[in-house]
PAFIDREN-430123 format. One record per residue (C-alpha): residue in one letter; x, y, z. Coordinates in pm, whole numbers, plus 50000, padded with zeros to 5 digits. Example, Ala and Ser with C-alpha at 12.3 -4.5 7.8 and 13.67 -1.06 7.14 Angstrom:
// PAFIDREN-430123
a512304955050780;s513674989450714;
// end
This chain:
// PAFIDREN-430123
m351346784671503;l354166759071522;h357316767771322;i359906742871199;n363036761071082;d366056746070898;l365656712671072;t368476687671016;v368426652571162;r370616622571083;i370426586871208;g373776571371121;p374416577370751;r370716584170678;v369506620070652;l365896622370774;f365616660270756;d367866683370556;k367226719870648;a363516712570643;t361186741770710;a357416744170759;a354856765470943;l351776747371077;p348706770071096;d346776774171421;r343606753071453;a344416734671130;r343906697271082;i347176685370935;g347776650770792;f351466641070801;v352416617170520;g355566601170384;r357066567170326;n357566543370619;g360866550870790;a361096586070643;g361156602270989;k357556611571071;t357586597271425;t360996613171482;l359486647471414;f356676640171663;r359266631171926;m361096664071865;i357876684271890;s357126666572220;g360626674072349;e361626637172360;a364376642072098;v366656670571995;p367526679571632;e371106681071509;s370446716871399;g367476739371341;t364596748271570;i360996739171644;t359146768871792;i355946763271987;p353796791972123;k353986797172499;n351256780972706;m350266757872419;r349196724372565;l350536694772367;g348806661072384;r350186627972259;v349366591372326;e352146575272528;q354126547772357;e353516522872641;a350056509972722;p348756522173062;g348056496873336;g347256492873703;p344236486073923;g342416518673845;t339266518373635;l339116530073276;i336806559273353;d339026571273639;f342126569473422;v340486590473151;l339106615973400;a342596619973555;a343936631273215;d342386665673277;k345056676673526;e343386709373621;r340006693273691;a341616665073890;a343616689874102;l340616712174167;m338386682574258;a341026670174503;e341476704674656;a337726709274688;e337656679374925;t340026695975174;a339676733875122;s338346753175424;d338826789675326;p335436802375198;h337066824874938;r339176796374801;i336166772774797;a334266798674592;e337196802274350;i337426764374307;q333716760074245;t333636789274001;r336526774673803;l334916740073805;v331786755273655;d333876774073396;i335536742173272;d332256722773284;a333856698573529;h330626682373644;a329766671573288;a333226655873250;p332206620373354;a329526619673082;r332006632772823;a334656607372926;a332086579272912;a330986590272563;i334576589372435;l335206554972586;e331956541972442;g332886555172098;l336186536472120;g334446503672203;f334016502672585;d330486497772716;e329406510073059;a330416477973235;a333896478173076;q334456514373178;h334336504473546;r336746475273511;a340456477673598;l342966486473328;s344986455573414;e342136433073295;f342556444072932;s345116434472664;g347736458772541;g345746468672230;w342636477072433;r344696496672688;m346156517372402;r342566526672316;v342166539072675;a345336559872637;l343846575172320;a340586582272504;a342516600172781;v344326622972535;l341076631272351;f339346638572682;s342096662672795;q341496683372477;p345036697272428;d345526727972210;f347826707871982;l346856671371940;l349566647871811;l348276614371683;d350656587871547;e348706561271355;p345726563671594;t343726536971406;n346356509571451;y344586496471762;l341046503871644;d338536483471451;l336536498671168;e333786509871407;g336246527871635;t337916543571331;l334606557071199;w333796571571542;l337256587471573;i336976603971231;d333606618371332;y335106630971660;l338156646971499;q336016665371245;r334646685571539;y337826688571747;p338306724871861;g342126725871858;t344966719271613;i345356683171496;f348626668971363;v348096632571262;i350346606171108;s348106582170921;h348106558270628;d344306557270639;r343276575870326;d339686580870440;m340826596770766;l343136620570576;d340346629070332;e337626634770591;v339666651170869;a342646669370717;d342506704170566;h346296704970515;i348816678070421;l352436680070537;h354546658570306;l357956645170408;d359876635770096;q363616634570027;a364306649770373;k362216680870296;l358846692370430;t356136707070206;l352746719270330;w349806715870092;r346326729970140;g343396705770121;n342846669270207;y344806639270079;t342916636069750;s343536672969684;f347226668569773;e347576639569529;r345936659569249;q348036690669312;r351196669869328;r350416652868997;e349756686768836;q353046700168971;q354816668768850;a353486674168498;i354476710968495;q357966704668633;l358606676268391;k357686699868104;h359976726668245;q362776701668297;k362496689367940;k362516724867804;q365556734068014;q367436703167900;e366816713267538;q368116748467615;r371216734067781;r371896711267483;h371506740767246;l373896762767448;q376426734567488;a376316727267115;f377096763867040;v379986763867288;d381436731367152;r381206744166796;f382636779066834;r384886778267141;a388026774766930;k387096802566683;a388486836766774;t385526855066618;k383036835566830;a385056831367151;a383246859267338;q379816845367251;a380956810467355;q382166823467692;s378866841867739;r376926809867683;l379196790867923;k378256816268193;m374576811768106;l374986774168147;a376696778568484;k373896801268611;m371086778668489;e369846760468800;p368766725368706;i365046719068755;t364476687968962;a361256670968868;i359116655369139;v359636618069113;d357706593769330;g359696565469485;h359086531269335;v356536509669515;l356926472369467;p353666456469350;f351916428769539;h351386395969359;l348426374069453;p348386343669221;s344896334869101;p343646298869123;q344546278368817;k341126261768793;p337966278968924;l335546257769128;s331826254269072;p329736276969297;p329136277869582;i332586269669715;i331206270970073;a327596266770190;m326346268970550;d323026255970675;d322086265971032;v325736264571142;s326926273271494;v330606277971579;g332536285871895;y335046272772148;d334886244272401;g331316236772303;v330146272572368;p328836289072049;v330016324071958;l328026325771633;k324716308271564;r322216302871283;l324646308970998;n322896304170663;l325336317670408;s327066307970087;i330256319869919;a330706319869540;e333996314669359;d334406351969282;d332836368269591;r334486398769749;i333106400170103;g333916426970359;l333276415970720;l331906443670943;g331396443971317;s333106455371636;n336086436671777;g334896408271999;n331756401671796;g333216371171623;k334846382171295;s337996361771363;t335876331971472;f333956333571144;a337196336670945;k338576305671122;l335386286571043;v335566295370673;g339316288970667;g338916254070813;r340606262371144;l337416257471345;a334846229971298;p331136238171330;l329456228771657;e326086223871488;g324566225171142;s325926216470800;l328946232670636;k329716220570284;k332936228770099;s334236219969757;s336546189969793;k339336207969605;l338986240969791;d342346256869879;v342246285470134;g344966311470196;f344876328470537;f346596361470629;a346186373870987;q348166403471119;h349146385471442;q350906358771233;v353606384371150;d354946378971504;d355076341171444;l357586343571156;d360986328471233;e363126359571280;k366336340171215;a365136328770872;t365276348470547;p362606353570277;y364656330670052;q364516302670308;c360756307270359;i360096304869984;a362556276169936;a360616255770195;l357566258569967;m359566249669654;p361516218269756;d362276209469392;g362926244969275;t366286256769146;e367956286569312;a367136308169010;k363426299369029;i363316304869405;r364976338869372;a362616348069089;r359666339969313;c361246360269598;a361526390069364;q357936385169250;i356596389169605;g358846419169676;f362276406169785;p364716410369496;n368476404969507;v370106408069853;k366736416170015;a365866379269983;d368806370770210;t367946396170483;k367036381670822;i363326385570898;a364276402371227;l365746431171023;l362696435870799;s360226464170858;g356646457270963;g355486463870607;e358066439870463;k357066412370708;a353416417370609;r354416415370241;l356286382670303;l353376367670496;m350996378070217;g353216360669964;l353326328970172;a349536328770231;s348756332069860;f351696311369734;y349756283069569;g347006304569415;p344186296469662;h340526296369561;l339656316769872;l341916342570036;i341096354870387;l342796388070472;d342526398770836;e343816434770879;p346306432870589;t347176470270586;n348346476870944;h352016481970852;l351566495170497;d351926531370387;i349396547670153;d351236538769832;s351676502469940;r347966500870029;a347156512969678;a349376485369537;l347576459669754;i344166471969633;e345336467369274;a346546431969349;i343286422369524;n341236435169231;d343416415568986;y343046383569190;e340386360569039;g339446339669343;a337096347469633;i338196371069911;i337036377470266;l338326410570402;v338526421870764;s339916457170782;h339586490570961;d340626507270632;r337366519670485;h339036529070155;l340246493070110;l336756479370177;e335106504069940;a337636496469666;c337596458369696;a334406445069860;d331206440769661;r329286424069948;l329206434670314;w328386410170595;l327746422770948;v328976401771241;a326786412271535;g324296398071784;g325856363371770;s325326358571397;v326516369271051;k324076384770807;p324306405170485;f324376442770546;e322046461670317;g323836493370213;d327306506770141;m330096519270368;e328476553470404;d325326536470531;y327436515970770;k329126547370903;k325706562070985;y324716529271150;v327866528671367;l327476564871482;e323816559171563;q324726528271767;a327376548271956;g324886576172030;g326426599871777;s329496621571814;p330676633672160;a329456668472073;r325976655472001;q326136632672305;s327016662472524;r323976680972396;k321816650472475;d323196649472830;k322386686272880;d318866680672755;a318456651472994;n319686672673285;g317416701373200;s320276725073115;a318896729772764;k315236730172660;a313976709572369;e312686731372087;r309156724571973;r308036740271649;d304656740071486;g304166736371112;a304006773771046;t307266780371228;a308966751871040;r307886765970704;k309056800570810;e312486787070901;a312696766770581;a312286797370357;p315796812170406;l317276777470359;k315626775570019;k317196808969920;q320626797470036;i320266765269835;a319336784869520;s322296808269572;l324646778769614;e323316762369297;e324126794169102;k327606794969254;m328186758169169;k327086764468809;k329636792968779;f332396771068920;q331546743168675;d331516767668378;l334916781568480;l336356746468518;e335166737468167;k336836768668024;i340136761668203;d340046724968095;g339546736467737;v342656758367752;l344766732067932;a343776706167670;d346196723867434;a349376703567486;t351566731467337;l350576755767614;f353096740767856;q355866747767602;t354776781667469;n353626796767798;p354526774968099;a353846803168346;k350266806268223;a349876768368227;g351046766968589;q348746795568687;l345746778968522;a346526745768690;g346626763369027;q343346781468955;r341766748468852;a342786732069181;e341346761369381;l338086760669179;e337716723169231;r338176727469608;a335646755669611;l333176734469410;t333596705169650;a333016727769952;a329926742869787;e328546708269704;e329026696870064;e327276728070196;w324466722769940;l323956687070067;e323806698770431;l321376726970353;s319196704070140;s318956679070426;a318126706970670;y315496720870431;e313836686770391;a313776682170769;a312396717170830;s309706714970563;g308576680870686;
// end
C-alpha cells in the first residue's frame, strides 16, 4: 500500500497540495482525476522520485517495482521488439549471462530462474502487446528511429506494460493512441495483475478499469470506492447532503446571533448571550462541495439548412500524388448526420476528412457538394500552427473586420475568453484553452458541416462533457474522429469504418466495435498467451461431448437462479430506500439518517451492478455450455 501523508506542494503562489493525505490500496485500480493544472502529474513525479514535496511524505513498500512511461520518446537503431524485451531487466540480464556462464551450477540456476519467469514465452507476449497497440509483425522488426514521436511513445507504453511492474503509473496513456489502441489497452488493464494508478480524462477507461477514484480538488486528496460513474453519483449525493447541512447550520447561526444582538445589553440575559457567543465560536462552518465553473463551448448552427444530401460520392477514389489511399467510396452525408469515423491510425481517416472538407480533390469518380456548403475543420495538430504571439482577441478580430471592440470582446467571451483572458498571448494558454480557441475559430461562421479530428486531447472530463453538450445542440452535420468512446457514443448516430482501402457503414454500436477490434487483435494478451501455449503443446485443448457439456451447464443454471434472487432483493431494497429519501423533509428532520440511507443506496447500487455483470457472464457461459 502506498501512503501519502500531509503532503504540501507549492509552485510559486499556487498551492497544489495542502496537507493532502491518502492511502492507495494494494492491487487496486485507481483513477486519478482533477482539473487540468491541479497537480496530478506533479504527484506522479513525486511518487517516481523525480520531485520532492515541500513537506509531508510518500511511503512506498520496500521492493515494490514502479513502472512509468518516460516523458521522452525512445529512439535509436534497435528494433521495437528488442526495445520492449529489454524492459524486463532481470530477463535481459539472465539471457546475457546465459551466453557466457561456464559454471554448471550457475547455468542450472539461470535456466531454472528463466523457466520460473516464463522467459522463453516473453517474445510472444511482447509481440502481442505491440500488436494490440497497433504494430504488425513487420513493424515490430523495424528500427525505432523510423517511427514518429507519437508512435515511439506507444512503444514506450508497450515496454512498461511488458515489464509488469507491481505499481503501474500511467499519465494520460491514450493521448498517443487511436480508438482501437484505447479499446485494447482497456481490455489489457482490466486483467493487469498489479496496482494501477492512472491519470485519465477518458471516462470509459475510468469506468471500465478503475475500482477506486482519487480526486484532487482544492489541494486535497479524497479516495472514493467504485468507478468514475459511481464517484460522480456519490459526490452529487454528498453535495446534496452537505448543502442541506450548511443551510441548516446557517439558520442556527442566524438564530443564535439574533439572540445575542437582542439581549447582550440586558443584565438579566447577559449570561445566556455569552453562552450563545461561545456556541457560535465553537460551531465549525460546514463547507459545501462546490464544483468549479466550466465554461461552455459554443458551436453556432448554420443559419439556413441545405437540402440533403449535402455531399454525395459515386465511386470516388482519393489519395496523394496520384496514388489512391481510399477507393470505391459510395456514400452520402445528410444535413443533420452525426458520423463517427472508426479505423486504426494509418487506414485513411484523415485522408477521408480532407476529402469531405475540400482539402483533397478526388482522383476518380464523382463527388457532388451543395454549392453553398460551408465546412468547419478542427484537427488537433492545428493547435501547434496557432500564432503564439497573437491573442484570442486578435484572432477573433481578424474574422470580424467591421466589428466594434465591444462585439469582438463579446464573441471572445462566448467562445471561452472573457475579460483579460482575451488579451493573453496564445503561448501562455494551456492545451485545453488552445483547443477551445481553435474550436471557436473553426465553427465561427456557423458551418453546415463540422469535422472534428481528436477534439478532446487536451480537455478534462468536465470540459469534455461541455463539448458533448455543445455538439448535441449544434444543428448541422458532424464528422467525428476520436479515441474517446464516450464522446462517440454520446454524439454519433452513424458509424463508418475506414479499413481495407475504403469507407463503409459499420453495422452495430460501439460495444460491437470493441468486440470487433479485440477479435482482430487476437484478443487480450492473457488470451493470446493461452493460445500460444496451446500452439506449443504446453496446454491441451479440452474436448467435451454433449453429455459432459450438459453436466457442466447444470451448476451454472443454479448460480444464475441464485443471482436473479439476489438481484431481486437488491432492487426491492433500492425501491424502499428511494421511497424514504423521496421525503424532502428527511434531510432537515434527520440528516444523519438521510446520509446513512444515501450511503446504503450507493453500496446497494454497486452490488446490483456487480451482480448484473456476473449474471451476464454466467448466462453467456451457460448458453455456450448448453450448445
